[in-house]
Every structure is written in structure tokens, then in C-alpha cells.
N, CA, C and O of each residue as an XYZ file, in Angstrom:
668
protein
N      23.184    -96.024    -27.861
C      24.237    -95.953    -27.203
C      24.902    -94.766    -26.645
O      25.971    -94.740    -26.036
N      24.472    -94.225    -26.805
C      24.271    -92.873    -25.949
C      24.356    -92.711    -24.724
O      25.063    -91.940    -24.075
N      23.114    -93.966    -24.203
C      22.660    -94.057    -22.959
C      24.104    -95.082    -22.257
O      24.415    -95.107    -21.067
N      24.591    -95.624    -23.053
C      25.098    -96.806    -22.885
C      26.673    -95.916    -22.234
O      27.125    -96.086    -21.102
N      27.329    -94.894    -23.408
C      28.229    -94.153    -22.887
C      28.027    -93.600    -21.620
O      28.939    -93.532    -20.796
N      26.819    -93.176    -21.395
C      26.854    -92.191    -20.145
C      26.838    -92.825    -19.052
O      27.251    -92.417    -17.966
N      26.286    -94.001    -19.332
C      26.128    -94.892    -17.960
C      27.774    -95.945    -17.929
O      27.983    -96.959    -17.263
N      28.520    -95.383    -18.697
C      30.004    -95.977    -18.898
C      30.694    -94.827    -17.622
O      31.307    -94.989    -16.567
N      30.181    -93.599    -18.433
C      30.687    -92.381    -17.937
C      30.333    -92.131    -16.477
O      31.266    -92.051    -15.678
N      29.155    -92.009    -16.072
C      28.729    -92.348    -15.008
C      29.725    -93.646    -13.959
O      30.423    -93.483    -12.958
N      29.404    -94.792    -14.684
C      30.325    -95.578    -13.330
C      31.600    -95.102    -13.567
O      31.785    -94.885    -12.370
N      32.657    -94.745    -14.077
C      33.852    -94.234    -14.110
C      33.881    -93.488    -13.757
O      35.079    -93.390    -13.491
N      33.140    -92.070    -13.233
C      33.125    -90.856    -12.474
C      32.585    -91.874    -11.074
O      33.430    -91.811    -10.182
N      31.921    -92.374    -10.868
C      31.791    -92.853     -9.350
C      33.265    -93.502     -9.035
O      33.880    -92.917     -8.143
N      33.866    -94.532     -9.589
C      34.983    -95.525     -9.588
C      35.900    -94.341     -8.844
O      36.219    -94.430     -7.659
N      36.388    -92.901     -9.943
C      37.022    -92.101     -9.978
C      37.336    -91.547     -8.266
O      38.378    -91.552     -7.610
N      35.684    -91.010     -7.865
C      35.435    -90.535     -7.253
C      35.292    -91.565     -5.576
O      35.110    -91.246     -4.401
N      35.442    -92.552     -6.127
C      35.227    -93.492     -5.000
C      36.671    -93.492     -4.516
O      36.899    -93.207     -3.341
N      37.959    -93.889     -5.610
C      38.986    -94.102     -5.781
C      39.793    -92.463     -4.557
O      40.450    -92.492     -3.516
N      39.335    -91.436     -5.317
C      39.429    -89.971     -5.084
C      39.526    -90.024     -3.538
O      40.445    -89.809     -2.748
N      38.261    -90.384     -3.412
C      37.427    -90.366     -2.021
C      38.498    -91.109     -0.820
O      39.000    -90.430      0.075
N      38.712    -92.364     -0.941
C      39.682    -93.355     -0.730
C      40.449    -92.430      0.252
O      40.200    -91.995      1.377
N      41.778    -92.264     -0.868
C      42.822    -91.771     -0.548
C      42.593    -90.347      0.214
O      43.325    -90.191      1.191
N      41.721    -89.322     -0.073
C      41.616    -88.137      0.937
C      41.530    -88.648      2.162
O      42.261    -88.143      3.014
N      40.412    -90.032      2.653
C      40.113    -90.486      3.493
C      40.991    -90.833      4.508
O      40.877    -90.630      5.717
N      42.370    -91.679      3.546
C      43.016    -92.018      4.345
C      44.053    -91.378      4.958
O      44.558    -91.743      6.020
N      44.522    -90.029      4.038
C      45.139    -89.581      5.102
C      44.777    -88.388      5.821
O      45.693    -87.634      6.146
N      43.420    -88.049      6.167
C      42.616    -87.660      7.070
C      42.831    -88.664      8.073
O      43.322    -88.176      9.091
N      42.611    -90.018      8.140
C      42.644    -91.003      9.381
C      44.001    -90.967      9.741
O      44.276    -91.062     10.938
N      44.864    -90.851      8.938
C      46.559    -91.078      9.442
C      47.036    -89.790     10.322
O      47.766    -89.710     11.310
N      46.171    -88.599      9.393
C      46.801    -87.545     10.280
C      45.926    -87.361     11.539
O      46.163    -86.541     12.426
N      44.907    -88.206     11.510
C      43.606    -88.114     13.001
C      44.678    -89.019     13.695
O      45.255    -88.570     14.686
N      45.004    -90.393     13.183
C      46.041    -91.299     14.132
C      47.666    -89.895     14.667
O      47.809    -89.684     15.872
N      48.516    -89.250     13.780
C      49.481    -88.829     13.792
C      48.699    -87.738     15.195
O      49.269    -87.717     16.285
N      48.048    -87.325     15.085
C      47.086    -86.380     16.201
C      47.110    -86.890     17.137
O      47.856    -86.356     17.958
N      46.517    -87.912     17.519
C      45.827    -88.763     18.861
C      47.401    -89.050     19.085
O      47.712    -88.617     20.195
N      48.478    -89.617     18.432
C      49.811    -89.862     19.230
C      50.210    -88.627     19.760
O      50.628    -88.485     20.910
N      50.081    -87.704     18.908
C      50.841    -86.251     19.673
C      50.073    -85.377     20.720
O      50.655    -84.406     21.204
N      48.780    -85.681     21.094
C      47.798    -85.629     21.855
C      48.340    -86.421     23.021
O      48.483    -85.923     24.138
N      48.553    -87.323     22.805
C      49.058    -88.304     23.906
C      50.163    -88.084     24.530
O      50.319    -88.009     25.749
N      51.193    -87.944     23.438
C      52.683    -87.363     23.963
C      52.596    -86.108     24.961
O      53.212    -86.039     26.025
N      51.958    -85.383     24.582
C      51.424    -83.587     24.710
C      51.088    -84.366     26.711
O      51.720    -84.030     27.713
N      50.102    -85.247     26.651
C      49.107    -85.739     27.777
C      49.743    -86.079     28.934
O      49.407    -85.748     30.071
N      51.576    -87.404     28.293
C      52.220    -87.711     29.463
C      53.346    -86.533     29.357
O      54.097    -86.510     30.332
N      53.562    -85.710     28.516
C      54.243    -84.664     28.984
C      53.872    -84.151     30.232
O      54.564    -84.294     31.240
N      52.439    -83.355     30.188
C      51.129    -82.318     31.060
C      51.664    -83.010     32.443
O      52.264    -82.425     33.344
N      51.273    -84.524     32.395
C      51.259    -85.280     33.994
C      52.612    -85.313     34.557
O      52.808    -85.116     35.756
N      53.698    -85.599     33.586
C      54.986    -85.543     34.169
C      55.278    -84.419     34.865
O      55.628    -84.349     36.043
N      55.058    -83.216     33.794
C      55.112    -82.077     34.358
C      54.253    -81.499     35.839
O      54.652    -80.826     36.789
N      53.253    -81.953     35.599
C      52.636    -81.666     36.708
C      52.453    -82.469     38.189
O      51.794    -82.166     39.183
N      53.209    -83.474     37.934
C      53.746    -84.337     38.951
C      55.032    -83.704     39.510
O      55.263    -83.499     40.701
N      55.645    -83.492     38.714
C      57.222    -82.469     39.064
C      56.457    -80.949     40.138
O      56.705    -80.522     41.266
N      55.702    -80.634     39.295
C      55.749    -79.136     40.312
C      54.548    -79.527     41.551
O      54.240    -78.834     42.520
N      54.007    -80.870     41.151
C      53.297    -81.075     42.909
C      54.126    -81.237     43.819
O      53.938    -80.689     44.905
N      55.286    -82.062     43.579
C      56.246    -82.516     44.476
C      57.130    -81.418     44.813
O      57.633    -81.414     45.936
N      57.488    -80.129     43.682
C      58.324    -79.331     44.125
C      57.477    -78.371     45.333
O      58.056    -77.865     46.294
N      56.132    -78.256     45.086
C      55.177    -77.637     45.834
C      55.088    -78.164     47.526
O      55.103    -77.493     48.558
N      54.998    -79.538     47.328
C      55.225    -80.354     48.495
C      56.285    -80.228     48.956
O      56.273    -80.717     50.085
N      57.376    -79.769     48.665
C      58.587    -79.817     49.002
C      58.781    -78.155     49.752
O      59.490    -78.001     50.746
N      57.991    -76.940     49.054
C      58.456    -76.112     49.203
C      57.171    -75.599     50.341
O      57.476    -74.599     50.991
N      56.003    -76.100     50.582
C      55.360    -76.762     51.690
C      55.959    -76.606     52.696
O      56.129    -75.539     53.285
N      56.563    -78.275     53.169
C      57.457    -78.280     53.756
C      58.270    -77.610     54.310
O      58.478    -77.576     55.523
N      58.775    -77.048     53.528
C      60.322    -76.160     54.431
C      59.252    -75.083     54.722
O      59.137    -74.929     55.938
N      58.512    -74.365     54.071
C      57.905    -73.259     55.031
C      57.094    -73.758     56.392
O      57.023    -73.058     57.402
N      56.469    -75.124     56.262
C      55.645    -75.166     57.864
C      57.287    -75.481     58.728
O      57.354    -75.341     59.950
N      58.237    -75.809     58.087
C      59.119    -76.069     59.186
C      59.763    -74.665     59.212
O      60.210    -74.668     60.359
N      60.030    -73.712     58.794
C      60.123    -71.962     58.787
C      59.106    -72.003     60.277
O      59.379    -72.055     61.476
N      58.199    -71.964     59.723
C      57.159    -71.212     60.369
C      57.105    -72.498     61.840
O      56.492    -71.827     62.670
N      57.331    -73.550     62.370
C      57.601    -74.074     63.270
C      59.001    -73.765     64.236
O      59.197    -74.048     65.418
N      59.834    -73.108     63.298
C      60.623    -72.695     64.020
C      60.652    -71.300     64.784
O      61.165    -71.209     65.899
N      60.225    -70.498     64.298
C      59.436    -69.339     64.170
C      58.242    -69.657     65.479
O      58.003    -68.981     66.480
N      57.915    -70.357     65.227
C      56.731    -70.639     66.442
C      57.480    -70.925     67.701
O      57.275    -70.396     68.793
N      58.313    -71.770     67.429
C      59.457    -72.368     68.826
C      59.904    -71.439     69.353
O      59.597    -71.189     70.519
N      60.809    -70.613     68.605
C      61.381    -69.548     69.102
C      60.471    -67.992     69.817
O      60.915    -67.223     70.670
N      59.414    -67.943     69.266
C      57.967    -67.180     69.866
C      57.907    -67.979     71.630
O      57.967    -67.455     72.743
N      57.784    -69.228     71.259
C      57.322    -69.583     72.530
C      58.049    -69.870     73.718
O      57.580    -70.165     74.817
N      59.693    -69.709     73.263
C      60.195    -69.845     74.132
C      60.441    -68.483     74.556
O      60.530    -68.381     75.779
N      60.571    -67.460     73.937
C      60.651    -65.841     74.252
C      59.643    -65.736     75.087
O      59.814    -65.175     76.169
N      58.511    -66.221     74.754
C      57.481    -66.150     75.927
C      57.655    -66.398     77.385
O      57.771    -65.622     78.333
N      57.638    -67.761     77.296
C      57.937    -68.783     78.424
C      58.894    -67.536     79.225
O      58.360    -67.097     80.244
N      60.217    -66.945     78.867
C      61.381    -66.487     79.325
C      60.921    -64.926     79.362
O      61.746    -64.020     79.482
N      60.121    -64.798     79.295
C      59.535    -62.721     79.170
C      58.733    -63.246     80.421
O      58.982    -62.791     81.537
N      57.484    -64.492     80.167
C      56.802    -64.925     81.599
C      57.429    -64.909     82.883
O      56.914    -64.445     83.900
N      58.812    -65.551     82.780
C      59.727    -65.818     83.830
C      60.153    -64.494     84.562
O      59.867    -64.103     85.693
N      61.023    -63.848     83.450
C      61.467    -62.472     84.215
C      60.348    -61.730     84.472
O      60.619    -60.738     85.149
N      58.896    -61.863     84.114
C      57.808    -60.738     84.485
C      57.678    -61.450     86.165
O      57.160    -60.977     87.176
N      58.264    -62.542     85.975
C      57.030    -63.472     87.363
C      58.256    -63.006     88.788
O      57.942    -62.847     89.968
N      59.571    -62.885     88.215
C      60.761    -62.859     89.067
C      61.097    -61.198     89.571
O      61.778    -60.791     90.512
N      60.325    -60.466     88.538
C      60.571    -58.978     88.796
C      60.592    -58.377     90.217
O      61.571    -57.798     90.688
N      59.382    -58.576     90.876
C      59.472    -58.708     92.551
C      60.685    -58.960     93.234
O      61.476    -58.136     93.693
N      60.746    -60.348     93.250
C      62.498    -60.878     93.981
C      63.575    -59.471     94.113
O      64.211    -58.823     94.944
N      63.218    -59.548     92.458
C      64.832    -58.778     91.531
C      64.866    -57.034     92.461
O      65.865    -56.512     92.957
N      63.695    -56.574     92.445
C      63.712    -55.092     93.100
C      63.779    -55.161     93.817
O      64.601    -54.301     94.134
N      63.282    -56.001     95.206
C      63.654    -56.583     96.357
C      65.125    -56.623     96.464
O      65.874    -55.936     97.158
N      65.387    -57.600     95.604
C      66.968    -57.427     95.655
C      67.998    -56.974     95.403
O      69.088    -57.241     95.911
N      67.639    -55.938     94.251
C      68.455    -54.454     93.929
C      68.267    -53.720     95.232
O      69.195    -53.714     96.040
N      67.596    -53.354     95.388
C      67.101    -52.345     96.967
C      67.699    -52.582     98.188
O      68.007    -51.698     98.988
N      67.909    -54.074     98.378
C      68.870    -54.593     99.434
C      69.785    -54.476     99.260
O      70.441    -54.384    100.298
N      70.593    -54.380     97.971
C      71.877    -54.069     97.593
C      72.252    -52.963     97.560
O      73.382    -52.612     97.898
N      71.288    -52.165     97.110
C      71.594    -50.066     97.044
C      71.617    -50.223     97.997
O      72.767    -49.897     98.289
N      70.872    -50.703     99.369
C      70.658    -50.301    101.082
C      72.254    -50.132    101.617
O      72.984    -49.261    102.090
N      72.312    -51.880    101.133
C      73.832    -52.119    101.587
C      75.225    -51.198    101.126
O      76.184    -51.099    101.892
N      75.202    -50.637     99.968
C      76.311    -50.273     99.612
C      76.083    -49.105    100.295
O      77.013    -48.849    101.060
N      75.261    -48.364    100.303
C      74.759    -47.015    100.531
C      75.601    -47.274    102.242
O      76.561    -46.613    102.636
N      75.084    -48.118    102.823
C      75.023    -48.374    104.566
C      77.121    -48.350    104.331
O      77.824    -47.506    104.888
N      77.706    -49.529    103.364
C      79.179    -49.586    103.388
C      79.871    -47.881    102.624
O      81.042    -47.585    102.860
N      79.144    -47.111    101.914
C      79.853    -45.870    101.684
C      79.627    -44.814    103.019
O      80.259    -43.766    103.146
N      78.517    -45.346    104.057
C      78.645    -44.370    105.274
C      79.732    -44.702    106.177
O      80.499    -43.985    106.820
N      79.623    -45.874    106.080
C      80.975    -46.377    107.136
C      82.429    -45.835    107.047
O      83.235    -45.404    107.871
N      82.429    -46.045    105.640
C      83.910    -45.496    104.844
C      84.059    -44.071    104.708
O      85.126    -43.514    104.452
N      82.848    -43.445    104.903
C      82.857    -41.479    104.997
C      83.412    -41.793    106.440
O      84.624    -41.759    106.654
N      82.505    -42.098    107.418
C      83.056    -42.172    108.673
C      84.768    -42.352    108.951
O      85.595    -41.692    109.580
N      84.798    -43.071    108.482
C      86.454    -43.948    108.636
C      87.158    -42.594    107.541
O      88.334    -42.640    107.181
N      86.559    -41.872    107.281
C      87.493    -41.207    105.881
C      88.171    -39.854    106.681
O      89.216    -39.258    106.420
N      87.156    -39.601    107.769
C      87.683    -38.500    109.064
C      88.870    -39.207    110.022
O      89.520    -38.429    110.721
N      89.079    -40.149    110.068
C      90.258    -40.649    110.596
C      90.986    -41.069    110.075
O      91.722    -41.724    110.813
N      91.365    -41.092    108.725
C      92.628    -41.413    108.087
C      93.632    -41.008    108.136
O      93.405    -39.881    107.697
N      94.968    -41.037    108.401
C      95.948    -40.591    108.657
C      96.709    -40.579    107.535
O      97.479    -39.621    107.475
N      96.741    -41.454    106.493
C      97.820    -40.827    105.397
C      97.053    -40.196    103.950
O      95.893    -40.439    103.619
N      98.011    -39.346    103.214
C      96.635    -38.794    101.860
C      96.872    -40.669    100.987
O      96.018    -40.553    100.109
N      97.293    -41.677    100.844
C      97.064    -42.416    100.330
C      95.763    -43.591    101.142
O      94.950    -44.247    100.491
N      95.870    -43.592    102.523
C      94.055    -43.966    102.592
C      93.323    -43.281    102.504
O      92.187    -43.754    102.471
N      93.453    -41.767    102.409
C      92.166    -40.727    102.105
C      91.766    -41.352    100.577
O      90.653    -41.786    100.282
N      92.804    -41.299     99.788
C      92.495    -41.650     98.360
C      91.756    -43.167     98.068
O      90.858    -43.293     97.235
N      92.184    -44.079     98.736
C      91.598    -45.628     98.248
C      90.360    -45.378     99.058
O      89.363    -45.777     98.456
N      90.074    -44.789    100.352
C      88.950    -44.481    100.789
C      87.367    -43.677    100.138
O      86.147    -43.802    100.250
N      88.637    -42.612     99.250
C      87.586    -41.607     98.383
C      87.079    -42.223     96.940
O      86.021    -42.054     96.333
N      88.365    -43.082     96.597
C      87.371    -44.062     95.104
C      86.709    -45.384     95.911
O      85.608    -45.727     95.482
N      87.265    -46.172     97.048
C      86.227    -47.334     96.984
C      84.922    -46.797     97.675
O      83.970    -47.571     97.571
N      84.646    -45.461     98.460
C      83.199    -44.904     98.494
C      82.294    -44.026     97.149
O      81.075    -43.881     97.056
N      83.117    -43.655     96.437
C      82.934    -43.670     95.297
C      82.285    -44.661     94.394
O      81.204    -44.603     93.809
N      83.531    -45.914     94.430
C      82.792    -47.002     93.617
C      81.515    -47.563     94.378
O      80.847    -48.199     93.563
N      80.930    -47.566     95.629
C      79.570    -47.895     95.880
C      78.821    -47.106     95.615
O      77.819    -47.272     94.920
N      79.231    -45.979     96.196
C      77.853    -44.607     95.467
C      77.379    -45.266     94.017
O      76.191    -45.340     93.702
N      78.113    -45.583     93.451
C      78.387    -45.596     91.549
C      77.111    -46.985     91.856
O      75.950    -46.847     91.470
N      77.569    -48.208     92.562
C      76.983    -49.472     92.401
C      75.477    -48.793     92.942
O      74.438    -49.103     92.358
N      75.473    -48.292     93.558
C      74.628    -47.718     94.643
C      73.066    -47.461     93.937
O      71.963    -47.969     94.141
N      73.434    -46.691     93.258
C      73.108    -45.859     92.449
C      72.310    -46.363     90.991
O      71.161    -46.188     90.586
N      73.754    -47.223     90.300
C      73.092    -48.540     89.413
C      72.009    -49.287     89.747
O      71.011    -49.317     89.026
N      72.138    -50.158     91.209
C      71.186    -50.481     91.955
C      69.863    -50.478     92.125
O      68.995    -51.348     92.059
N      69.877    -48.848     92.455
C      68.572    -48.115     92.234
C      67.839    -47.687     91.216
O      66.663    -47.323     91.213
N      68.964    -47.786     89.950
C      68.433    -46.963     88.813
C      67.542    -48.639     88.272
O      66.346    -48.903     88.149
N      68.467    -49.254     88.119
C      67.984    -50.880     87.930
C      66.459    -50.919     88.259
O      65.507    -50.897     87.479
N      66.486    -51.004     90.105
C      65.406    -50.635     90.658
C      64.214    -50.223     90.412
O      63.129    -50.766     90.623
N      64.533    -49.013     89.855
C      63.534    -48.102     89.195
C      62.791    -48.312     87.838
O      61.711    -47.884     87.430
N      63.384    -48.815     87.489
C      62.908    -49.589     86.013
C      62.139    -50.730     85.509
O      61.357    -50.908     84.574
N      62.768    -51.635     86.714
C      61.815    -52.566     86.806
C      60.435    -52.271     87.554
O      59.397    -52.890     87.322
N      60.565    -51.257     88.465
C      59.139    -50.944     89.051
C      58.493    -50.421     88.088
O      57.335    -50.822     87.966
N      59.007    -49.341     87.061
C      58.360    -48.634     86.053
C      57.600    -50.023     84.825
O      56.581    -50.020     84.135
N      58.482    -50.856     84.996
C      58.261    -51.874     84.139
C      56.559    -52.482     84.497
O      55.908    -52.950     83.563
N      56.167    -52.438     85.416
C      54.689    -52.578     85.948
C      53.754    -51.153     85.502
O      52.537    -51.182     85.679
N      54.102    -50.508     85.195
C      53.321    -49.167     84.738
C      53.077    -49.488     83.005
O      53.816    -49.466     82.021
N      51.380    -49.841     83.282
C      50.483    -49.800     81.353
C      51.321    -48.870     80.754
O      51.983    -47.976     81.281
N      51.226    -49.155     79.712
C      51.917    -47.922     78.761
C      50.899    -48.063     77.565
O      50.459    -49.170     77.255
N      50.579    -47.038     76.976
C      49.737    -47.398     75.906
C      50.004    -47.687     74.348
O      50.994    -47.625     73.620
N      49.056    -47.929     74.229
C      49.234    -48.696     72.973
C      50.201    -47.902     71.560
O      51.162    -48.218     70.859
N      49.138    -46.572     71.708
C      49.920    -45.989     70.482
C      51.473    -45.688     70.604
O      52.154    -45.813     69.586
N      51.959    -45.373     71.570
C      53.559    -45.420     71.923
C      54.380    -46.594     71.542
O      55.535    -46.742     71.142
N      53.303    -47.439     71.825
C      54.521    -48.607     71.873
C      54.109    -49.538     70.190
O      54.760    -50.519     69.832
N      53.158    -49.067     69.531
C      52.795    -49.009     67.822
C      54.289    -49.049     67.480
O      54.627    -50.149     67.041
N      55.335    -48.088     67.570
C      56.127    -47.923     67.042
C      57.712    -49.042     67.324
O      58.643    -49.327     66.570
N      57.443    -49.374     68.564
C      58.008    -50.531     68.616
C      57.714    -51.933     67.897
O      58.604    -52.784     67.932
N      56.654    -52.178     67.326
C      56.374    -53.335     66.531
C      56.716    -53.186     65.363
O      56.150    -52.575     64.457
N      58.320    -54.150     65.382
C      58.382    -54.509     63.734
C      58.303    -55.942     64.197
O      57.857    -56.527     65.184
N      59.176    -56.400     62.610
C      59.479    -57.721     62.776
C      60.492    -58.319     62.863
O      61.521    -57.770     62.472
N      60.540    -59.821     63.475
C      62.053    -59.436     63.864
C      62.310    -60.892     62.663
O      61.360    -61.650     62.468
N      63.690    -61.133     61.932
C      63.796    -62.222     61.635
C      65.116    -62.791     61.861
O      65.339    -63.967     61.573
């Protein structure tokens, strides 16, 4: 009889273990399902955030590319203008020298007329006109010399200080 009691106790403990195990397994399965759903929600949220960030990066890159294109266009226009100015430099030098020479000749003519001036007003007018013509001649000569000087190569170390970022 004692064996029967042991057998009943073994069956009862097995049943209790199975019953208790099924409850703990059920909790674990429910926890696993909750974790899966939470993981899927987090993955969906991450995908949405990644998509939003990708779109923002695309917009920033497009803005950056447009800004670079604007700077490139401005640089190309400035380069074209600079090359045109350099190409016209010799003609400008010749024009300035011709202008200076004509101003000087006209000033010399007025200087000769100054000796035959009859009234103080005429002398003052001639002197002011001579001074104006000499100023124009000097300005044309200085500009011409500046253009001639621009043909002279400048050492790179002297130009290095002028290299600044233009905004």
C-alpha cells in the first residue's frame, strides 16, 4: 500500500508540475508575444525615422548642390569677365595713352593762349581749364601705367595674403 501512496504522490506531483509548468510557459509565451509586438513597433518607428532623415539629407544635399552651382556660376562669370578685361588691356592702354597725349596737347595750346589773354577772368578760366586738362592727362597716364604694370608677373608669396574666401 505504501507503493500505491508513492505512486499517487508521484502522479500528483507530476500533475502539479505539469500544471505549474503550463502556467509559467504561458506567461513566457505572452511575454514573448508582447516583446515581438514591441520589437515590430520599434522597427516600424525606426524605419519611419530613417525615411524622414533620408528625406532631410536629400533636401540638404540638394540645397548644398544648388549653392555650389550658384558659386560655380558666379566664379565662371567672374572668370569670363576677368579674361575679357585682360584681353582688352592693350587696347585700353593705347586709348589711355592717346587720351593723355590729347589732354597734354590741348593744355599746351591753352598755355600758349594764356600769354595773349586780355582779361583777368580769361586768364583765370584758361588756368583752371589747363589744370583740369593736366589732371585728366595725369589720371589717364596713371591708369595706363597701372594696366602696363598688370602685365608684370607677381610672386606667389606676395599674392598669398590676398587669397580670402569671398561670401
